[in-house]
N, C-alpha and C positions, 0 to 999 in steps of 0.2 A: 454599513458600507453597502451602498446600492449602485454606485456608478464606477466606471473604469477609472475616472479621475480620483475618486475616494480611495479605491484600491491602490493606485499608484502613490497617493499621498501616504497611505498606511505603510506601504513597503519602504517609502523614503524614511519614515519615522523608525522603522525596524532597522534600516541601514545605519541611521544616525546613532541609535541606541546600542547597536551591536558591532558596528564596523564591518558587517557582512555586505560589502559593496556589490557582490555578485547577485544580490537579490533585486535585480532590475528587470522589470517585465518588458516584453516586446509590445508591439502595437495591439496585439490580440490578448494581452494579459498573461502570457505564458512566461514563467521563470523556469529555467533548467540549470541546476547546480550540481556539479560532480562533487561528491563527498568522500574524502579519504580514498579515492581511487576504487571504491567498492560499489557505490550506488550513484544513480542520477536521481536527485530529488526534483520533482516537477511540481509547480504550483500553477493552477489555471483558474482565473477568476471567471465565474459564471454569472454574468450580469443579470440574466433573467431571474435568477434565484437569490442573488446576493451572497452566494456561497463561494468558498475557495476550495477547489479540488486539489488535494495533494496525492500524487501517485508516484510510486517507486518500483522500478523493476527489481525483483528479488533474485530470480533464478531462471535459467533456461532449461526446460525439461527435454530429455531425449524422447523420441517417439515411443520407445518401449518402457517409459517410466513405470515403476511398480504401482500397483493399486494403493499401497499405503500412502503414497504422496497425495493422490487425489482424495483419499479418505480423510486425511488430515486437513486438507484445504476445504473440503466439503463441511466437515465438522466445524472448522473455524468460521466458515461463511454462514452456516445455518444457525449455529448456536452462539456465535460471537466468542467462541473459545479462543482465548489468547489473541484477540484481534483489536482490542481497545475501541470497539465501535466501528472499525473499518471493515473492508471486505476485499476478497481476492477476485481477480479476473485472470484469464489466461488468453494471451494474444494468440489468435488462431494460426497465423502464418509461422511464427517463430517458436510457439509453445512457451512463451515467456510468462512467468507468474508475476503479476503486478498487484501490489498492495495499494488500495485506494482508501482515502479518508476525506470526508467533507468537513470543512470548518464553516461555522456560521459567521458570516462577515461582520455582523453587528457585534457579536460576542468578542471576536478576536481584535476588532478595532479598538476595544476598550483597554486591552492589555498586550502590547507588542512583546513584552518580555515573556509572558505566558505562552504566546504563540511560538516563539523560538524554543522555549522549553518543551513544548508539545512536539515540535519538529524533531528535537533531539530524542525524545522518547519514541517517536515513530521509527527513527533510524535504529534505535536499540531493538525495537520489536522486529524490524526487518532482519537484523543480525540473527536474532533467535530463530526466525522462520527460515532463513537461508541455511543455518546449521541443521535445522530439523529436516528440511528438504534434502540437503546433502547427505545426511545420515540415512534417510530412507532410500536414496539412490545408490548408496554403497552397501547397504545392509543386505547380505545374502539371503536372509530370511524374509525379506519384503516380498519376494515373489513366490514363496512356498505356499502351497494350497492351505486354506484354512479349514477349520471344522465345518461340517455341513451346516447350512442355515435352513430354517423352516421354509424360507423363500425358494429353496432348491427342491422342495418336495412336491411341487406341482399341486398343491392343495388350495390354490387360490379360488375364491368364490366370485 
């Protein structure tokens, strides 16, 4: 899948196979779909690369979010821990955590059913991360000081 027309044809096939009529892109290739009142699943075709970016807003963080939230997101981003190959970004103005995943257009074009199955798995992953973030936001111990770290000893060379 290399062109916008191929992407639109692919989504038409997905709609036909699944009955998900709301998977209709705008002129720029963006699809936004509200899922179960919990998330907005967005798909954006990137014609320059032939990839489809899937991005989902997971949670909005308060300005005083505990360090544990950011630590978990950083570990997920750096080591792919429980991210299934995706990564997180935080929208600067709203402090919204966004999960991002790139699909290879040529690969997904071969199997629309697998594409939909992967979208479902992404939403399950987002559920797990939303719970994890919520738990860190409500955990009273998330802001308690931790044991000293060697980085705190000013022994850097």
